[in-house]
TILUMVO-508542 format. One record per residue: residue in one letter; residue number from 1; x, y, z of N, C-alpha, C in turn. Coordinates in pm, whole numbers, plus 50000, padded with zeros to 5 digits. Atoms other than C-alpha are relative to their C-alpha. Layout:
# residues N
residuo|num|nc1|nc2|nc3|cac1|cac2|cac3|cc1|cc2|cc3
a|NUM|X|Y|Z|X|Y|Z|X|Y|Z
...
This chain:
# residues 266
residuo|num|nc1|nc2|nc3|cac1|cac2|cac3|cc1|cc2|cc3
m|1|50136|49998|50028|36682|08818|66246|49911|50035|50107
s|2|50090|49975|49899|36397|08943|66468|49915|49882|50012
d|3|50083|50112|49963|36175|08689|66639|49882|49997|50050
t|4|50143|49938|49959|35809|08748|66706|50007|49932|50144
p|5|50001|50032|49852|35824|08528|67037|50089|50097|50097
e|6|49937|49934|49922|36105|08728|67144|49940|50127|50048
t|7|50052|49887|49971|35902|09033|67132|49883|49952|50097
s|8|50079|50030|49910|35622|08861|67300|50054|49971|50145
d|9|49955|50024|49866|35829|08756|67589|50026|50152|50063
a|10|49988|49848|49961|35951|09127|67617|49895|50064|50042
s|11|50147|49920|49962|35593|09236|67642|49983|49955|50152
e|12|50033|50044|49862|35589|09047|67976|50075|50083|50115
t|13|49899|49915|49896|35838|09297|68152|49924|50056|50105
a|14|50049|49922|49879|35617|09541|68328|49934|49920|50093
p|15|50093|50053|49893|35352|09316|68468|50077|49884|50092
e|16|49913|50113|49914|35603|09024|68565|50094|50057|50096
e|17|49907|49943|49908|35806|09266|68752|49931|50107|50100
e|18|50063|49910|49884|35546|09438|68952|49974|49896|50114
e|19|50001|50062|49882|35479|09347|69322|49863|49917|49976
e|20|50153|50094|50034|35172|09066|69322|49906|50027|50078
s|21|50134|49967|49890|34982|09200|69625|49917|50114|49948
n|22|50063|49904|50031|34903|09545|69540|49829|50022|50065
g|23|50147|49987|49929|34623|09527|69784|49891|49924|49989
t|24|50106|50086|50066|34433|09236|69600|50021|49851|50053
e|25|49992|50121|49946|34517|08948|69836|49863|49920|49994
a|26|50113|50072|49979|34156|08879|69883|49931|49960|49864
y|27|50049|50043|50130|34092|08815|69502|50105|49912|49953
a|28|49871|50085|50050|34410|08570|69465|49915|49866|49927
d|29|50082|50144|50041|34142|08255|69447|49880|50034|49958
l|30|50136|49958|50055|33877|08347|69191|49908|49877|49974
g|31|50097|50096|50008|33690|08018|69227|49853|50044|50038
a|32|50149|49980|49968|33307|08013|69243|49999|49961|50130
t|33|50007|50028|49875|33219|08034|69596|49848|50061|50050
t|34|50121|49975|49999|32870|08216|69593|49909|49897|49939
e|35|50114|50098|50074|32543|08017|69520|49993|50045|49864
a|36|50048|49955|50152|32470|08232|69204|50142|49945|49925
a|37|49893|50016|50081|32858|08180|69091|49988|49846|49980
m|38|49997|50143|50017|32840|07785|69174|49893|49956|49877
d|39|50090|50019|50094|32521|07769|68956|50053|50046|49864
i|40|49931|49948|50122|32699|07949|68674|50098|49897|49952
a|41|49880|50068|50026|32998|07730|68690|49926|49873|49972
e|42|50031|50125|50052|32800|07405|68697|49909|49976|49888
t|43|50060|50009|50114|32567|07499|68431|50090|49976|49875
s|44|49868|49982|50138|32882|07584|68195|50035|49863|49997
m|45|49940|50141|50023|33027|07250|68276|49892|49903|49969
d|46|50104|50076|50044|32687|07068|68218|49987|50019|49844
r|47|50000|49997|50142|32691|07215|67884|50128|49942|49908
v|48|49884|50051|50053|33041|07130|67807|49980|49845|49992
h|49|50020|50154|50002|32974|06780|67909|49910|49924|49897
e|50|50088|50049|50115|32697|06755|67655|50087|49986|49878
l|51|49915|49998|50119|32978|06814|67395|50127|49896|50028
v|52|49872|50102|49988|33264|06593|67539|49958|49894|50094
p|53|50021|50136|49893|33240|06247|67676|50054|50018|50117
q|54|49927|50005|49874|33334|06186|68040|50024|49864|50034
e|55|49986|50143|49973|33440|05825|68018|50134|49985|50051
t|56|49839|50025|49960|33816|05861|68095|50057|50135|50076
l|57|49942|49898|49929|34051|06084|68312|50034|50112|49873
a|58|49961|49905|50084|34175|06236|67968|49881|50079|49948
d|59|50116|49940|50045|33820|06307|67874|49967|50156|50106
r|60|49995|49872|49911|33825|06546|68173|50066|50116|49971
l|61|49915|49889|50043|34099|06750|68053|49958|50056|49865
r|62|50056|49945|50136|33950|06764|67718|49886|50094|50032
a|63|50108|49899|49953|33639|06912|67877|50044|50125|50064
k|64|49939|49867|49940|33851|07156|68074|50045|50094|49885
a|65|49928|49931|50096|34021|07261|67749|49884|50068|49924
v|66|50128|49947|50072|33666|07318|67600|49957|50133|50084
h|67|50064|49879|49901|33542|07541|67904|50110|50092|50007
a|68|49910|49888|49976|33867|07727|67922|50008|50091|49859
t|69|50006|49910|50114|33850|07840|67547|49888|50016|49931
g|70|50132|49988|50077|33486|07825|67486|49986|49944|49850
d|71|50010|50046|50144|33545|07619|67180|49989|49848|50008
p|72|50021|50150|49997|33398|07267|67142|50092|49932|49925
e|73|49914|50079|50098|33637|07179|66867|50150|49966|50078
f|74|49885|50008|49949|33928|07229|67114|50021|49868|50065
q|75|49984|50135|49926|33870|06893|67268|50089|49892|49900
h|76|49933|50092|50110|34021|06740|66922|50155|50055|49993
l|77|49869|49944|50006|34348|06936|66982|50092|49996|50086
v|78|49920|50028|49893|34459|06826|67302|50096|49875|49967
r|79|49926|50136|50021|34753|06559|67307|50039|49957|50149
f|80|49911|50070|49888|34877|06325|67559|50111|49913|49961
t|81|49873|50062|50019|35218|06189|67576|50024|49910|50139
g|82|49990|50096|49903|35271|05888|67790|49990|49842|49953
a|83|50030|50141|50021|35246|05523|67796|49849|49968|49965
d|84|50113|49992|50062|34886|05573|67749|49928|50119|50020
e|85|50044|49848|50015|34651|05892|67714|49992|50036|50158
e|86|50005|49966|49855|34585|05884|68108|50110|50008|50075
e|87|49883|49973|49916|34935|05875|68219|50039|50119|50051
p|88|49969|49870|49949|34985|06238|68222|49905|50046|50118
i|89|50088|49951|49908|34693|06280|68421|50015|49940|50145
r|90|49967|50073|49878|34753|06012|68681|50152|50051|50059
a|91|49871|49946|49951|35122|06136|68714|49963|50149|50064
g|92|50016|49846|49955|35002|06505|68752|49938|49997|50139
a|93|50051|50007|49882|34752|06398|69021|50094|49955|50132
r|94|49891|50068|49892|35014|06187|69217|50088|50115|50042
a|95|49909|49884|49937|35231|06486|69226|49944|50110|50071
v|96|50087|49922|49911|34959|06712|69365|49988|49918|50117
l|97|50020|50054|49854|34892|06448|69631|50132|49984|50070
d|98|49848|49999|49936|35277|06439|69694|50041|50133|50037
e|99|49963|49840|49973|35275|06820|69735|50131|50031|49926
r|100|49894|49962|50048|35531|06851|69470|49970|50162|49940
p|101|50022|49851|50049|35592|07216|69334|49906|50013|49861
v|102|50034|49950|50114|35394|07380|69059|50063|50099|49963
v|103|49909|49898|50045|35606|07557|68845|49968|50077|49868
t|104|50059|49930|50138|35458|07806|68569|50125|50084|49951
d|105|49904|49932|50067|35647|08012|68324|49988|50146|50048
i|106|50012|49854|49975|35499|08356|68394|49891|50019|50116
t|107|50083|49964|49891|35293|08530|68656|49827|49964|49961
m|108|50127|50029|50065|34952|08497|68434|49943|49877|50047
v|109|50004|50135|49969|34991|08136|68471|49975|49974|50147
k|110|49984|50020|49853|35060|08124|68843|49872|50050|50037
a|111|50104|49931|49958|34767|08361|68921|49865|49923|49970
g|112|50112|50081|50047|34532|08103|68743|49990|49868|50081
i|113|49994|50112|49921|34631|07815|68958|49925|49988|50143
t|114|50098|50006|49841|34356|07733|69242|50095|49996|50089
g|115|49943|50015|49865|34451|07769|69584|49931|49896|50079
r|116|50088|50063|49902|34209|07525|69705|50026|49848|49956
g|117|49979|50135|50008|34238|07128|69725|50127|49942|49975
h|118|49868|50060|49994|34592|07098|69732|50104|50091|50074
d|119|49893|49908|49929|34917|07227|69939|50118|49987|49925
c|120|49895|50009|50093|35162|07233|69637|50074|50132|50009
p|121|49922|49855|50027|35417|07535|69640|49956|50036|49861
v|122|50003|49956|50130|35331|07733|69340|50089|50123|49976
r|123|49896|49912|50013|35604|07930|69206|49999|50030|49826
k|124|49997|49984|50151|35676|08113|68860|50142|49988|49959
a|125|49845|50003|50057|35998|08103|68645|50034|50123|49998
i|126|49959|49848|50054|35994|08465|68532|50050|50068|50121
g|127|49918|49917|49881|36214|08691|68756|50133|49946|50058
n|128|49868|50063|49979|36480|08433|68773|50090|50005|49867
g|129|49907|49994|50119|36789|08417|68542|50005|50130|49920
a|130|49989|49883|50033|36812|08786|68488|50144|50025|49936
e|131|49873|50018|50027|37185|08766|68465|50044|49933|49860
l|132|49979|50132|50109|37200|08464|68222|49921|50068|49866
a|133|50067|49932|50096|36945|08663|68000|50059|50126|49955
a|134|49924|49886|50043|37147|08977|67995|50138|49957|49936
e|135|49873|50018|50070|37475|08810|67923|49982|49912|49873
t|136|50028|50094|50126|37327|08559|67637|49911|50065|49903
g|137|50096|49933|50088|37053|08787|67491|49887|49897|49985
m|138|50125|50060|49994|36799|08513|67532|49912|50045|50084
t|139|50115|49943|49933|36448|08565|67645|50026|49971|50135
r|140|50020|50011|49846|36376|08641|68011|49934|49845|50040
t|141|50058|50121|49959|36148|08322|68022|50108|49885|49987
a|142|49896|50119|50032|36401|08079|67871|50112|50003|50091
a|143|49859|49995|49914|36695|08204|68098|49923|49951|50135
a|144|50044|50043|49868|36442|08171|68393|49988|49859|50003
v|145|49993|50135|49976|36369|07838|68323|50124|49925|50010
l|146|49851|50066|49991|36743|07733|68282|50049|50017|50133
e|147|49924|49957|49854|36818|07911|68620|49925|49924|50095
l|148|50061|50075|49918|36558|07725|68791|50028|49827|49976
d|149|49958|50138|50010|36654|07399|68631|50136|49974|50060
r|150|49860|49998|49905|37011|07454|68778|49986|49973|50126
e|151|50021|50023|49868|36865|07471|69109|49915|49866|50028
g|152|50053|50135|49985|36689|07130|69053|49841|50020|50018
v|153|50124|50004|49968|36331|07269|69073|49910|49947|49930
y|154|50104|50087|50085|36164|07097|68787|49989|49859|50027
d|155|49993|50156|49976|36282|06749|68900|49866|49965|50095
g|156|50120|50037|49919|35944|06588|69036|49873|50107|49998
a|157|50095|49882|50017|35737|06909|68956|49912|49976|49892
v|158|50105|49977|50124|35432|07002|68757|50032|50099|49938
a|159|49937|49872|50085|35607|07204|68498|49891|50055|49899
v|160|50093|49942|50093|35361|07445|68328|50057|50107|49924
v|161|49958|49887|50067|35416|07675|68034|49887|50029|49907
g|162|50122|49964|50054|35115|07877|67908|50023|50113|49908
n|163|49994|49883|50065|35264|08164|67729|50113|50007|49893
a|164|49888|49983|50075|35625|08152|67608|50043|49886|49938
p|165|49932|50093|50068|35746|07942|67339|50138|49950|50011
t|166|49848|50001|49945|36106|07996|67438|50028|49922|50128
a|167|49994|50057|49867|36034|07887|67797|49976|49823|49966
a|168|50006|50142|50056|35881|07546|67620|50121|49932|49965
l|169|49869|50011|50086|36193|07525|67413|50110|49970|50104
a|170|49874|50012|49897|36423|07575|67722|49971|49876|50091
l|171|50061|50134|49926|36216|07306|67928|50032|49880|49921
a|172|49955|50115|50044|36258|07047|67657|50145|49968|49985
d|173|49865|50016|50001|36625|07109|67641|50020|49924|50140
c|174|49961|50048|49881|36648|07041|68012|49946|49856|50007
i|175|50034|50121|49983|36462|06743|67986|50067|49901|49916
e|176|49912|50084|50083|36666|06605|67700|50133|49975|50095
d|177|49884|49986|49927|36962|06684|67939|49981|49918|50144
g|178|50010|50120|49877|36814|06452|68213|49901|50072|50098
t|179|50070|49939|49908|36571|06680|68415|49874|49902|50004
r|180|50095|50084|49989|36271|06466|68514|49867|50053|50071
p|181|50113|49947|49915|35936|06669|68600|49893|49865|50018
a|182|50094|50134|49989|35647|06438|68720|49895|50021|49875
v|183|50074|49965|50118|35443|06608|68429|50039|50121|49957
v|184|49978|49879|50068|35453|06864|68176|49878|50043|49947
v|185|50099|49960|50049|35175|07085|68083|50025|50141|49904
a|186|49955|49900|50085|35260|07309|67779|49916|50035|49886
t|187|50094|49964|50107|35020|07524|67567|50048|50146|49975
p|188|49961|49864|50074|35240|07833|67455|49912|50045|49877
v|189|50062|49962|50101|35057|08046|67208|50066|50111|49916
g|190|49955|49885|50084|35139|08253|66913|50025|49919|49849
f|191|49961|50001|50125|35225|08251|66541|50146|49947|49966
v|192|49852|50021|50011|35608|08202|66576|50026|49903|50111
k|193|49921|50084|49910|35758|07894|66746|49903|49927|50071
a|194|50096|50029|49908|35442|07836|66947|49969|49839|49964
a|195|50026|50171|50025|35336|07469|66768|50118|49967|49983
d|196|49882|50089|50001|35692|07393|66711|50060|49972|50125
s|197|49942|50023|49882|35775|07450|67065|49928|49877|50110
r|198|50082|50127|49933|35490|07215|67191|50050|49879|49919
e|199|49960|50126|50069|35601|06956|66918|50120|49968|50051
r|200|49866|50022|49927|35939|06980|67067|49972|49920|50129
v|201|50014|50028|49865|35820|06919|67409|49958|49837|49984
r|202|50046|50161|50017|35598|06597|67285|50106|49907|49951
e|203|49874|50116|50044|35908|06436|67109|50083|49983|50107
v|204|49903|50028|49893|36142|06499|67402|49921|49916|50099
c|205|50067|50062|49898|35894|06381|67647|49976|49864|49977
a|206|49998|50127|50040|35822|06082|67461|50115|49912|50005
e|207|49888|50077|49995|36170|05996|67418|50075|49950|50134
r|208|49969|50002|49863|36242|06043|67784|49931|49964|50095
g|209|50076|50040|49910|35950|05905|67936|49931|50108|50099
v|210|50053|49877|49920|35817|06226|68074|49860|50016|49949
p|211|50147|49998|50036|35405|06230|68080|49989|50160|49963
a|212|50034|49890|50042|35304|06561|67900|49854|50023|49954
v|213|50131|49977|50068|34968|06731|67802|50036|50134|49915
t|214|49983|49888|50105|34998|06975|67510|49882|50016|49892
n|215|50118|49982|50119|34785|07098|67220|50065|50029|49865
v|216|49946|49968|50127|34839|07139|66852|49937|50137|49944
g|217|50043|49894|50056|34791|07441|66637|50055|50125|50066
r|218|49983|49902|49959|34848|07788|66689|49942|50063|50140
r|219|50054|49962|49868|34617|07849|67001|50036|49950|50118
g|220|49958|50049|49875|34671|07800|67361|49981|50095|50110
g|221|49983|49892|49924|34764|08025|67623|49989|49976|50155
s|222|49980|49998|49865|34790|08105|67980|49872|49939|50091
g|223|50126|50007|49935|34407|08060|68093|49986|49835|49955
l|224|49989|50129|50010|34441|07713|67917|50092|49901|50077
a|225|49886|50077|49934|34753|07597|68096|49940|50005|50147
a|226|50037|49999|49857|34612|07707|68422|49871|49895|50007
g|227|50128|50080|49974|34274|07532|68361|50038|49848|49985
l|228|49970|50140|49988|34436|07200|68274|50072|49966|50124
t|229|49917|50046|49884|34661|07211|68563|49895|50006|50112
n|230|50091|50038|49900|34367|07284|68784|49915|49877|50000
e|231|50092|50118|49997|34189|06977|68653|50087|49880|50062
l|232|49900|50093|49936|34497|06775|68768|49990|50037|50142
v|233|50031|49986|49854|34422|06926|69122|49873|49948|50038
h|234|50123|50076|49978|34068|06808|69083|49982|49854|50017
v|235|49993|50121|50010|34151|06476|68997|50070|49944|50112
a|236|49901|50055|49868|34406|06436|69293|49886|50034|50104
s|237|50099|49988|49889|34094|06559|69504|49917|49881|50012
d|238|50093|50128|50028|33878|06286|69375|50067|49885|50043
a|239|49939|50116|49957|34140|06037|69419|50019|49996|50155
r|240|49987|49999|49857|34192|06148|69779|49845|49970|50062
e|241|50110|50042|49935|33827|06100|69840|49959|49876|49959
g|242|50028|50132|50049|33830|05756|69676|49897|49998|49876
e|243|50103|49988|50112|33620|05871|69385|50032|49951|49862
v|244|49946|50040|50125|33864|05796|69115|50131|49927|50028
s|245|49886|50063|49950|34163|05559|69100|50119|50042|49911
l|246|49881|49945|50087|34521|05662|68974|50079|49863|49955
g|247|49915|50133|50049|34605|05280|68893|49972|50006|49849
t|248|49989|50027|50181|34683|05194|68521|49852|49925|49953
p|249|50141|50055|50025|34355|05169|68374|49991|49891|49908
e|250|50032|50124|50055|34194|04849|68236|50011|50021|49852
r|251|50017|49996|50104|34127|05013|67900|50071|50143|49976
s|252|49953|49860|50024|34331|05300|67723|49990|50025|49840
s|253|50023|49990|50138|34309|05439|67369|50105|50047|49920
g|254|49874|49991|50077|34670|05455|67273|50116|50008|50093
e|255|49881|49964|49911|35027|05517|67400|50032|50142|49948
g|256|49951|49864|49984|35225|05826|67441|50078|50030|49864
g|257|49936|49952|50095|35373|06047|67162|49888|50051|49898
e|258|50068|49943|50104|35221|06161|66820|49865|49925|49978
p|259|50131|50061|50059|34868|06054|66662|50058|49865|49948
g|260|49959|50120|50050|34927|05684|66628|50067|49922|50106
d|261|49916|50025|49895|35165|05665|66929|49954|50037|50133
g|262|50018|49957|49840|34967|05759|67214|49915|50134|50005
e|263|50058|49870|49965|34841|06111|67146|49858|49982|49886
m|264|50124|50018|50088|34474|06122|67020|49994|50121|49909
g|265|50002|49910|50114|34449|06284|66671|49858|50043|50001
p|266|50136|49934|50031|34131|06489|66551|49909|49885|49964
């Protein structure tokens, strides 16, 4: 039986196999740098903060999700898996401060990761595991995740999946088998397997004690995954400057897992 996500993964072929330079190195970091751009960015976030409370570290990621999607309701779709809802943010920020690798599923997510405020190596999974994909018939993204896992790349890393449900499912299998990322950010998008893959990530991460940030519903995508990951970098930068603490919060909204056991429901 044909599978929609497999088609989606296959559509990655051309861009993922292109050289990434193409004379565009100067545009690799697309953050706001001019005065006009900073004004736009600050005004945009001010409007987001009118819609999303800014009381906790988790609120910062909710705000980033709203900013990345342009949808105020998206704040209610973000899920945090951990001992409390802030654990994934603390774990991700600590990993950034420790200069652990950031590993994305595809090039688009990798391109969205900021190059400022951290010294973490950033790499993509796609492009690895070609022989495994050819031998088994699995998607290239799933094979790529399994290949990097065999190399031990995901242990202690910030593992990011923004596009391919099959990559999220493969990562969940790896975690179930003993792999321990510092944190998982998983927002694959689509109508087939996307929501199920994120649910699988939440379940496995809750069982295995791996902090995770995901979302519910059909929506998601590379921009959202990159935005959430970038906010982990920003939290790490603030912690480095002593502006936030990465210790266990005095107050939390719940524990890890589904709504009612740590993930904040709508």
